[in-house]
GUVEX-671997 format. One record per atom (N, C-alpha, C): x, y, z; residue number from 1. Coordinates in pm, 1 decimal, m for minus. Atoms other than C-alpha are relative to their C-alpha. Layout:
BEGIN
c1|c2|c3|k
X|Y|Z|NUM
...
This chain:
BEGIN
c1|c2|c3|k
m9.7|39.0|m197.7|1
m3969.0|m3980.2|2971.8|1
m164.7|62.2|m9.3|1
127.1|m25.0|m32.7|2
m4346.6|m3989.5|3055.6|2
6.1|95.3|155.6|2
30.9|m108.4|m137.4|3
m4272.3|m3814.8|3388.7|3
91.3|65.5|45.2|3
m113.0|m97.7|12.8|4
m4061.2|m3499.5|3381.0|4
m20.1|28.5|139.4|4
m23.5|m79.0|m89.0|5
m3964.4|m3292.0|3665.2|5
m104.1|143.2|34.3|5
117.0|m77.9|15.9|6
m4207.5|m3063.2|3552.2|6
m142.9|m38.6|77.9|6
154.4|117.6|m5.0|7
m4507.3|m3324.2|3589.9|7
13.2|m5.0|153.5|7
6.9|21.9|m151.2|8
m4379.7|m3415.7|3937.9|8
m58.9|124.4|70.2|8
13.6|m105.8|m112.7|9
m4355.3|m3057.9|4051.4|9
m176.7|20.1|8.8|9
118.9|m32.2|m9.2|10
m4693.7|m3004.4|3939.5|10
m127.8|m97.9|77.2|10
18.5|88.3|m100.2|11
m4823.8|m3324.5|4139.4|11
1.2|26.8|134.2|11
m84.1|m53.4|m195.6|12
m4695.2|m3226.6|4484.3|12
m63.1|101.9|7.1|12
48.9|m125.6|m74.1|13
m4803.0|m2884.1|4449.0|13
m166.9|m14.8|m25.1|13
162.7|19.3|3.8|14
m5161.4|m2994.2|4367.7|14
m52.8|m130.7|95.6|14
72.6|88.8|m94.8|15
m5203.8|m3248.4|4588.2|15
104.0|m20.6|178.4|15
m125.0|m29.9|m127.5|16
m4910.5|m3180.7|4854.1|16
m65.2|124.3|54.7|16
21.3|m149.1|m9.0|17
m4849.9|m2888.4|5040.5|17
78.8|72.5|m45.8|17
m72.4|m58.4|127.8|18
m4600.1|m2730.5|4765.0|18
52.5|m108.0|m35.4|18
m63.5|98.2|72.5|19
m4407.1|m2875.3|4563.2|19
153.4|m83.2|5.9|19
m99.9|64.5|m53.2|20
m4115.7|m2889.4|4747.8|20
m44.4|m140.1|105.5|20
m37.8|87.9|m109.0|21
m4267.1|m3102.0|5007.0|21
m31.7|m149.0|m70.3|21
64.4|117.1|68.8|22
m4286.8|m3456.4|4849.5|22
m12.7|m107.9|71.6|22
16.2|47.1|m115.0|23
m4288.9|m3622.4|5210.2|23
m151.3|m82.7|8.9|23
105.7|m29.3|m41.9|24
m4678.2|m3592.2|5229.7|24
m79.8|m132.1|m46.3|24
28.9|124.3|60.9|25
m4893.3|m3952.8|5218.0|25
m66.1|22.0|m123.3|25
82.7|m14.3|74.9|26
m5116.8|m3766.0|4966.1|26
50.2|33.3|m160.2|26
m89.5|m19.6|140.1|27
m4853.4|m3635.5|4684.2|27
55.9|m149.6|0.6|27
m79.3|69.1|4.0|28
m4710.4|m3955.0|4732.5|28
m140.7|m116.7|m103.8|28
88.6|104.2|83.8|29
m5035.9|m4141.8|4650.9|29
m22.3|67.1|m146.2|29
23.3|m31.9|128.8|30
m5108.8|m3920.7|4364.6|30
97.4|0.9|m111.2|30
m85.3|5.4|160.3|31
m4769.8|m3968.0|4183.9|31
m31.8|m204.0|m20.5|31
4.3|105.7|41.3|32
m4816.1|m4335.6|4235.4|32
m106.0|m23.4|m71.0|32
103.3|14.3|22.2|33
m5164.4|m4302.7|4113.1|33
62.8|11.3|m190.0|33
m53.9|m29.8|163.4|34
m5030.1|m4118.1|3772.6|34
90.4|m132.0|m46.1|34
m40.8|110.0|45.3|35
m4767.5|m4392.4|3759.3|35
m90.9|m173.3|m59.2|35
58.0|131.0|13.3|36
m4994.9|m4669.6|3765.1|36
m94.6|19.5|m123.1|36
42.2|m36.8|124.1|37
m5218.4|m4534.8|3524.7|37
76.2|40.5|m143.0|37
m76.1|22.3|129.5|38
m4944.3|m4486.0|3266.2|38
10.7|m144.3|m19.7|38
m23.3|108.9|27.6|39
m4873.1|m4807.6|3327.1|39
m61.8|m105.3|m64.7|39
122.5|47.3|17.5|40
m5179.2|m4955.7|3292.8|40
m61.6|32.5|m122.7|40
35.5|m45.8|146.2|41
m5219.8|m4764.6|2908.7|41
128.1|m80.8|m70.2|41
m82.3|51.5|120.7|42
m4849.5|m4956.5|2861.4|42
m67.4|m143.5|m3.7|42
20.8|161.8|m55.6|43
m4981.2|m5325.7|2962.1|43
m127.3|55.6|m125.8|43
129.7|29.9|123.3|44
m5310.0|m5275.3|2739.2|44
89.4|m39.6|m166.7|44
m22.7|43.6|126.7|45
m5103.1|m5261.3|2415.8|45
116.8|m65.1|m27.3|45
m125.8|66.2|1.2|46
m4817.2|m5451.2|2516.8|46
m64.1|m113.5|145.6|46
95.3|70.4|m155.2|47
m5003.9|m5753.3|2732.1|47
121.8|m124.6|34.8|47
m121.4|82.5|m35.7|48
m4701.1|m5979.6|2737.2|48
129.8|68.9|80.2|48
m126.1|m65.6|m56.9|49
m4447.0|m5737.1|2922.7|49
m12.6|m31.6|158.8|49
4.0|103.1|m145.6|50
m4417.7|m5955.1|3245.1|50
65.5|119.1|94.6|50
m95.7|m99.8|m78.3|51
m4150.0|m5658.0|3416.4|51
m99.5|108.5|26.6|51
135.3|m108.2|m37.7|52
m4430.5|m5386.2|3385.4|52
m84.0|m43.1|39.0|52
120.3|m17.4|m96.9|53
m4681.7|m5579.2|3502.5|53
38.0|m48.5|164.0|53
m59.5|0.0|m123.7|54
m4444.2|m5687.9|3796.7|54
3.0|139.9|68.5|54
m93.2|m177.4|m37.5|55
m4361.3|m5308.3|3869.5|55
m186.8|63.2|17.8|55
46.2|m54.8|m8.7|56
m4701.4|m5197.2|3834.9|56
m114.3|m75.9|130.9|56
50.8|55.8|m156.2|57
m4843.9|m5464.5|4121.2|57
71.8|8.4|128.0|57
m73.9|m97.5|m120.7|58
m4552.3|m5348.8|4336.5|58
m39.0|142.8|13.7|58
76.8|m100.5|m95.9|59
m4683.9|m5027.8|4332.0|59
m99.9|74.5|8.4|59
158.6|21.0|m68.1|60
m5046.8|m5091.8|4389.2|60
35.5|m23.9|107.6|60
m38.2|24.8|m189.5|61
m4931.8|m5250.1|4729.6|61
64.8|115.9|46.7|61
m47.2|m169.3|m67.7|62
m4707.4|m4917.8|4781.4|62
m115.2|89.0|25.9|62
110.4|m63.6|m7.5|63
m5012.6|m4728.5|4733.9|63
m105.9|m0.8|78.5|63
35.2|102.1|m82.5|64
m5199.8|m4943.8|4928.2|64
43.3|28.1|124.7|64
m66.2|m20.9|m106.9|65
m4972.9|m4938.1|5201.1|65
m10.5|190.6|52.0|65
32.6|m146.5|m19.9|66
m4992.9|m4493.1|5193.3|66
m131.9|15.5|41.6|66
188.1|m23.3|m77.9|67
m5410.4|m4545.0|5216.8|67
38.0|m46.2|132.7|67
14.8|60.4|m136.0|68
m5342.6|m4771.0|5505.8|68
30.8|84.3|110.5|68
m51.7|m107.5|m60.9|69
m5157.6|m4532.8|5645.0|69
m72.4|114.4|51.3|69
69.1|m121.5|m9.8|70
m5367.2|m4245.4|5592.0|70
m163.4|m48.0|98.1|70
79.3|29.0|m78.9|71
m5655.6|m4426.0|5758.9|71
m13.4|m13.8|111.5|71
m4.4|31.6|m174.1|72
m5526.4|m4497.6|6089.0|72
14.9|120.5|41.3|72
m50.0|m133.5|m68.9|73
m5399.3|m4147.2|6111.6|73
m110.3|113.2|m13.2|73
94.5|m132.9|41.4|74
m5629.3|m3906.7|5968.4|74
m122.4|m53.2|m105.6|74
80.2|44.8|82.5|75
m5950.4|m4050.9|5820.2|75
m78.0|122.2|m172.0|75
67.6|m92.6|91.0|76
m6104.4|m3706.1|5694.8|76
119.7|19.2|m173.9|76
m70.6|m24.3|133.8|77
m5768.7|m3660.2|5440.6|77
52.0|m141.9|m60.2|77
23.5|111.4|108.1|78
m5803.7|m4044.0|5294.8|78
m124.4|m5.6|m52.9|78
93.9|m54.1|90.6|79
m6169.8|m3939.1|5230.5|79
14.9|99.7|m102.5|79
m12.3|m104.4|58.5|80
m6040.3|m3642.9|5057.8|80
77.0|m29.0|m126.2|80
m37.3|27.6|102.0|81
m5787.7|m3791.5|4843.8|81
m41.2|m127.1|m57.9|81
24.8|127.9|49.5|82
m5994.7|m4079.9|4773.0|82
m96.3|77.3|m87.4|82
94.5|m94.9|96.4|83
m6247.6|m3830.3|4627.3|83
70.4|45.9|m86.6|83
m90.0|m106.5|80.0|84
m5989.5|m3599.4|4474.5|84
73.0|m114.4|m145.8|84
m53.9|135.0|72.6|85
m5824.2|m3923.5|4290.8|85
m100.8|m82.5|m102.2|85
81.7|90.0|57.1|86
m6156.8|m4100.4|4212.6|86
55.6|m137.8|17.8|86
m53.0|118.2|38.5|87
m6005.8|m4420.5|4341.8|87
m87.5|m76.8|81.0|87
85.1|76.9|m83.3|88
m6195.2|m4710.1|4506.5|88
95.0|m111.8|59.4|88
m37.0|109.6|m42.0|89
m6144.9|m4992.9|4754.2|89
20.5|m150.1|m33.8|89
């Protein structure tokens, strides 16, 4: 399995307030980014996997919703997470 509990805790510790605080938008965005990168690599070798392609599109939409929420509530946190994860709009 590509996403173990240890990896998930590491992502939340690095991008969230703590490894137990899984609800922060920064932690969720970082987790979605990790999953999106994994699915993108999978689709490069399995081009006809349409279920994974659909899952990827849904994850990108969820991440976009979290990013839109951060823009509305705190633009400095949005800019920090964009810079840290090297995302673009």
